[in-house]
C-alpha atoms as a printed R data frame, in Angstrom:
   type eleno elety resid chain resno       x      y       z
1  ATOM     1    CA   MET     A     1  -5.038 -7.578  -7.123
2  ATOM     2    CA   THR     A     2  -3.415 -8.168  -3.843
3  ATOM     3    CA   ILE     A     3  -2.750 -4.847  -1.915
4  ATOM     4    CA   LYS     A     4  -0.578 -4.604   1.254
5  ATOM     5    CA   ILE     A     5  -0.009 -1.445   3.043
6  ATOM     6    CA   TYR     A     6   3.037 -1.262   5.228
7  ATOM     7    CA   SER     A     7   2.243  1.585   7.960
8  ATOM     8    CA   THR     A     8   2.763  2.740  11.441
9  ATOM     9    CA   SER     A     9   0.277  3.878  13.880
10 ATOM    10    CA   SER     A    10   1.663  7.418  14.056
11 ATOM    11    CA   CYS     A    11   1.762  7.976  10.331
12 ATOM    12    CA   PRO     A    12  -0.841 10.415   8.944
13 ATOM    13    CA   TRP     A    13  -0.028  9.535   5.216
14 ATOM    14    CA   CYS     A    14  -0.924  5.719   6.151
15 ATOM    15    CA   THR     A    15  -4.177  6.980   7.531
16 ATOM    16    CA   VAL     A    16  -5.045  8.713   4.361
17 ATOM    17    CA   ALA     A    17  -3.858  5.841   1.984
18 ATOM    18    CA   LYS     A    18  -5.925  3.270   4.186
19 ATOM    19    CA   ASN     A    19  -9.053  5.584   4.221
20 ATOM    20    CA   TYR     A    20  -8.685  5.912   0.344
21 ATOM    21    CA   PHE     A    21  -9.145  2.215  -0.219
22 ATOM    22    CA   ARG     A    22 -11.877  1.760   2.480
23 ATOM    23    CA   GLU     A    23 -13.774  4.607   0.929
24 ATOM    24    CA   ARG     A    24 -13.459  2.784  -2.541
25 ATOM    25    CA   GLY     A    25 -14.357 -0.506  -1.189
26 ATOM    26    CA   VAL     A    26 -10.743 -1.747  -2.148
27 ATOM    27    CA   LYS     A    27  -9.614 -4.699   0.070
28 ATOM    28    CA   PHE     A    28  -5.945 -4.450   1.355
29 ATOM    29    CA   THR     A    29  -4.020 -5.912   4.161
30 ATOM    30    CA   ASP     A    30  -2.432 -3.723   6.737
31 ATOM    31    CA   TYR     A    31   1.051 -4.394   8.237
32 ATOM    32    CA   GLY     A    32   1.928 -2.384  11.272
33 ATOM    33    CA   VAL     A    33   6.045 -2.289  10.867
34 ATOM    34    CA   ASP     A    34   6.102 -0.289  14.317
35 ATOM    35    CA   ARG     A    35   4.973 -3.414  15.852
36 ATOM    36    CA   ASP     A    36   6.156 -6.160  13.471
37 ATOM    37    CA   PRO     A    37   9.959 -6.267  12.911
38 ATOM    38    CA   ALA     A    38   9.704 -9.020  10.300
39 ATOM    39    CA   LYS     A    39   7.231 -6.756   8.251
40 ATOM    40    CA   TYR     A    40   9.364 -4.132   8.668
41 ATOM    41    CA   GLU     A    41  12.229 -5.760   7.210
42 ATOM    42    CA   GLU     A    42  10.134 -7.199   4.438
43 ATOM    43    CA   MET     A    43   8.796 -3.687   3.744
44 ATOM    44    CA   VAL     A    44  12.482 -2.493   3.218
45 ATOM    45    CA   ARG     A    45  13.644 -5.283   1.189
46 ATOM    46    CA   LYS     A    46  10.565 -4.587  -1.225
47 ATOM    47    CA   SER     A    47  11.148 -0.834  -1.374
48 ATOM    48    CA   HIS     A    48  14.745 -0.149  -0.449
49 ATOM    49    CA   GLN     A    49  13.042  2.789   1.898
50 ATOM    50    CA   MET     A    50  12.323  2.827   5.568
51 ATOM    51    CA   GLY     A    51   9.510  5.496   5.181
52 ATOM    52    CA   VAL     A    52   6.072  4.675   5.039
53 ATOM    53    CA   PRO     A    53   3.490  4.344   3.936
54 ATOM    54    CA   VAL     A    54   4.650  1.609   1.293
55 ATOM    55    CA   ILE     A    55   2.051  0.075  -0.782
56 ATOM    56    CA   ASP     A    56   2.465 -3.070  -2.711
57 ATOM    57    CA   MET     A    57  -0.243 -3.418  -5.371
58 ATOM    58    CA   GLY     A    58   0.293 -6.713  -6.888
59 ATOM    59    CA   GLY     A    59   3.987 -6.444  -7.076
60 ATOM    60    CA   LYS     A    60   4.186 -2.607  -7.934
61 ATOM    61    CA   VAL     A    61   5.805 -0.965  -5.032
62 ATOM    62    CA   LEU     A    62   4.723  2.611  -4.253
63 ATOM    63    CA   VAL     A    63   6.484  4.633  -1.410
64 ATOM    64    CA   GLY     A    64   4.023  7.349  -0.065
65 ATOM    65    CA   PHE     A    65   0.679  8.208  -0.948
66 ATOM    66    CA   ASN     A    66   0.942  8.642  -4.636
67 ATOM    67    CA   LYS     A    67  -2.754  8.786  -5.467
68 ATOM    68    CA   PRO     A    68  -2.269  9.566  -9.323
69 ATOM    69    CA   GLU     A    69  -0.305  5.960  -9.451
70 ATOM    70    CA   ILE     A    70  -2.455  4.124  -7.265
71 ATOM    71    CA   GLU     A    71  -5.483  5.168  -9.408
72 ATOM    72    CA   ARG     A    72  -3.569  4.189 -12.452
73 ATOM    73    CA   GLN     A    73  -2.645  0.765 -10.858
74 ATOM    74    CA   LEU     A    74  -6.519  0.236 -10.065
75 ATOM    75    CA   ALA     A    75  -7.577  1.100 -13.426
76 ATOM    76    CA   LYS     A    76  -4.945 -1.220 -14.628
77 ATOM    77    CA   SER     A    77  -6.323 -3.925 -12.484
78 ATOM    78    CA   SER     A    78 -10.003 -3.451 -13.291
79 ATOM    79    CA   ALA     A    79  -9.171 -3.362 -16.888
80 ATOM    80    CA   SER     A    80  -7.255 -6.797 -16.933
81 ATOM    81    CA   THR     A    81 -10.138 -8.321 -14.927
82 ATOM    82    CA   ALA     A    82 -13.100 -6.930 -16.674
83 ATOM    83    CA   GLY     A    83 -12.280 -8.823 -20.051
């Protein structure tokens, strides 16, 4: 599963989200939307939101750090690649 995190350098929940994935050894790509206007526009198109973090987990777009849903998506991805 491809994971993209749209974040800003001043967002505490963005840091929480990135640390969560790092601690679990889950690879992700971080886009600093405060420094990259094109990625900011991409984030808004995907989420219809201007707040961060926005986490794209294989096409499932989550706004904010929604740990239960993140874990559900990771488990679903693990189950689909295990068989």
